[in-house]
Structures are given as C-alpha cells and as structure tokens.
C-alpha positions as CSV (number, residue, x, y, z in Angstrom):
1,M,-17.5,1.4,28.7
2,V,-15.6,-1.1,26.6
3,K,-16.3,-4.6,28.1
4,T,-13.3,-6.4,29.5
5,I,-12.3,-8.6,32.4
6,L,-10.9,-5.5,34.2
7,D,-13.0,-3.4,36.6
8,E,-14.4,-0.1,35.1
9,F,-12.9,1.9,38.0
10,C,-9.4,0.4,37.5
11,V,-9.5,1.2,33.8
12,K,-10.7,4.8,34.3
13,S,-8.4,5.6,37.3
14,G,-5.3,3.8,36.0
15,V,-4.8,2.3,39.4
16,L,-5.5,-1.5,39.7
17,C,-7.4,-3.0,42.6
18,V,-6.2,-6.3,44.1
19,K,-8.4,-8.5,41.8
20,C,-7.2,-6.7,38.6
21,E,-3.6,-6.7,39.9
22,E,-3.9,-10.5,40.3
23,K,-5.1,-10.8,36.7
24,L,-2.2,-8.8,35.5
25,R,0.3,-10.9,37.6
26,K,-1.2,-14.2,36.3
27,G,-0.9,-13.1,32.7
28,Q,-4.7,-13.0,32.0
29,V,-4.2,-9.3,31.0
30,S,-0.9,-7.6,29.9
31,Q,0.3,-4.1,30.3
32,L,-0.4,-3.6,26.6
33,D,-4.0,-4.8,27.0
34,F,-4.4,-2.3,29.8
35,K,-3.1,0.5,27.6
36,V,-5.3,-0.5,24.7
37,I,-8.4,-0.7,27.0
38,K,-7.6,2.7,28.4
39,V,-7.3,4.2,24.9
40,L,-10.5,2.5,23.7
41,T,-12.3,4.0,26.8
42,E,-11.0,7.5,25.9
43,L,-12.2,7.1,22.3
44,E,-15.8,6.1,23.6
45,K,-16.6,9.8,23.9
46,E,-16.1,10.3,20.2
47,Y,-17.3,6.9,19.1
48,P,-20.1,5.7,21.3
49,V,-20.3,2.3,19.5
50,L,-17.2,1.3,21.5
51,K,-19.3,1.1,24.7
52,K,-20.7,-2.3,23.4
53,V,-17.4,-3.8,22.3
54,F,-15.9,-6.7,24.2
55,F,-12.1,-6.5,24.2
56,H,-10.2,-9.8,24.7
57,K,-6.5,-9.4,24.0
58,S,-3.9,-7.4,22.1
59,I,-0.6,-8.6,20.5
60,D,2.3,-6.3,19.7
61,A,4.2,-7.5,16.5
62,G,6.6,-4.6,15.7
63,N,4.7,-2.1,13.5
64,T,1.5,-4.0,13.8
65,L,-0.9,-4.2,16.8
66,A,-3.4,-7.1,16.7
67,I,-6.6,-6.5,18.7
68,L,-9.0,-9.4,19.4
69,V,-12.6,-8.5,20.0
70,D,-15.9,-10.5,19.7
71,K,-16.9,-11.2,16.1
72,K,-20.1,-9.2,16.3
73,D,-18.1,-6.2,17.6
74,M,-15.8,-6.1,14.5
75,I,-18.7,-4.9,12.4
76,Q,-19.4,-2.0,14.8
77,I,-15.8,-0.9,14.9
78,L,-15.3,-1.2,11.1
79,S,-18.7,0.6,10.4
80,Q,-17.0,3.9,11.2
81,G,-15.1,3.7,7.9
82,G,-11.7,3.1,9.6
83,K,-11.8,6.2,11.8
84,I,-11.7,4.3,15.0
85,I,-8.8,2.2,13.8
86,K,-6.9,5.3,12.6
87,A,-7.5,7.1,15.9
88,L,-6.4,4.0,17.9
89,A,-3.2,3.7,15.8
90,E,-2.3,7.4,16.4
91,K,-2.9,7.2,20.2
92,I,-1.0,4.0,20.6
93,G,1.8,4.9,18.2
94,K,1.5,1.9,15.8
95,K,1.7,2.0,12.0
96,R,-1.0,-0.7,11.5
97,I,-3.9,-2.1,13.6
98,K,-5.2,-5.6,12.7
99,L,-8.7,-6.2,14.1
100,L,-9.3,-9.9,14.6
101,S,-12.4,-11.8,15.9
102,Y,-11.9,-13.8,19.1
103,G,-12.8,-17.5,18.9
104,S,-13.0,-17.7,15.1
105,S,-12.1,-20.8,13.1
106,E,-8.5,-21.1,11.7
107,R,-9.6,-20.2,8.2
108,E,-11.5,-17.1,9.3
109,F,-8.6,-16.1,11.5
110,L,-6.2,-16.4,8.6
111,E,-8.5,-14.5,6.2
112,E,-8.7,-11.6,8.7
113,L,-5.0,-11.7,9.4
114,L,-3.9,-11.8,5.8
115,S,-6.4,-9.2,4.4
116,P,-6.3,-7.6,1.9
117,F,-5.0,-10.8,0.3
118,S,-7.5,-13.5,-0.5
119,I,-6.5,-17.1,0.5
120,L,-6.4,-19.7,-2.3
121,T,-5.8,-22.7,0.0
122,V,-4.7,-23.7,3.6
123,N,-2.8,-26.9,4.1
124,T,-1.3,-28.6,7.1
125,V,2.3,-29.8,6.6
126,W,3.6,-32.5,8.9
127,L,7.3,-32.1,9.6
128,P,9.7,-35.0,10.3
129,D,10.0,-34.0,14.0
130,G,6.3,-34.5,14.5
131,S,5.3,-30.9,14.5
132,T,3.0,-29.2,12.0
133,E,3.1,-26.1,10.0
134,T,0.2,-24.3,8.4
135,K,0.9,-23.5,4.7
136,V,-1.2,-20.7,3.3
137,I,-1.2,-20.2,-0.5
138,L,-2.2,-16.8,-1.9
139,P,-3.2,-16.3,-5.5
140,G,-0.9,-14.7,-8.1
141,R,2.7,-13.5,-7.8
142,K,4.3,-11.9,-4.8
143,P,3.9,-8.1,-5.2
144,K,7.1,-5.9,-4.9
145,R,5.5,-3.8,-2.1
146,L,3.6,-5.9,0.4
147,P,0.7,-4.2,2.2
148,I,1.4,-6.3,5.3
149,D,4.6,-7.7,6.9
150,F,4.5,-11.5,6.8
151,E,7.0,-11.8,9.7
152,E,4.5,-9.8,11.9
153,V,1.6,-11.9,10.6
154,K,3.6,-15.1,11.5
155,K,4.3,-13.7,15.0
156,I,0.6,-12.9,15.6
157,A,-0.6,-16.3,14.3
158,K,1.9,-18.0,16.7
159,E,0.8,-16.0,19.7
160,V,-3.0,-16.1,19.1
161,K,-3.5,-19.7,17.7
162,G,-0.2,-21.4,18.3
163,M,0.2,-21.8,14.5
164,S,3.5,-22.0,12.7
165,L,2.8,-20.3,9.3
166,R,4.4,-20.7,5.9
167,I,3.1,-18.2,3.4
168,E,3.6,-18.8,-0.3
169,F,2.2,-17.4,-3.6
170,E,0.8,-19.5,-6.4
171,K,3.2,-19.3,-9.3
172,A,1.0,-18.5,-12.3
C-alpha cells in the first residue's frame, strides 16, 4: 500500500480510527490528502510501483493538483510514461497533476514546479516592509499559450514553501 501517516485499514475502509481522526483534526492530513491516498491505493492494482511510494501532502490550486512524494519515488511514478499521472487526474477530476519532491531545495522545487520551463535565475527581492519575494526569471519571451497557470504555481509555492513568487521572462 502507498506509504502515508494514515493507517492502512482506515485508508482502505474509508472510516478513520481515533488516531487518524486526530491527525485530520490537527491538520496533519487534509480531506484532499485522504482522497488522493485512497485513489493511489486503488491504482496500486494496475500500477504495483505505487506500493513503495511515500505520500506526504497534496495541494489544490484550481485546475492543478500538486502532490508531494519522496524524491526517490518520483522516478518510479514517472517511469510509467505518465500513465499513473493521467489515471490519477481522471479519477480526481483535475486537469493537471504536478508531482513534486518533498524536502527538496528551493531551486529543485521551483524547477519541478515550473517545468516544462527551464529557469535562468532565481533571486531574492527584499521589499520595503521587510518581507521577501522570490523572483524567478525564465529564458526567452512569454509564450502566447502558457503550458502552466502561473497563478496556480504561485499558490502552490506559497502553500508548500511559504514563498511569494514573481515570475518574469528575460527580454531578448
């Protein structure tokens, strides 16, 4: 079964025990996390590699669902040629699924989050009120049709790493 902080019985039955109910109440796990774990468990029959995956968290950002798993598990999920991601998107009802590695550095996190774009540079901008903003510069001009929604990316970055993002393109 997909590894998680919830009990196997609770995930499979859909009824939470006292311990898991407490984790849900404290915010360690959300209803969305529970739903994603349940879907991943259902997909295990078709994709046995999911049995070794450690699920950490999921974030809903409109049309995009971000899923945080261990870095080593990303390779296993992506090795299926996107079939797992596609099946997950269909079952959960999301247009896009972003797979992110849990505990990665800021740079790695941003590269995963902004793919298929490559990052030219990442800078920290200090604002007059004392807060900071992370400025990400992408190469080239801004395409007319973006493969990812930058507002959703900003929301995910804020929720996962507490980063306030500013995304710009290099003017060639």
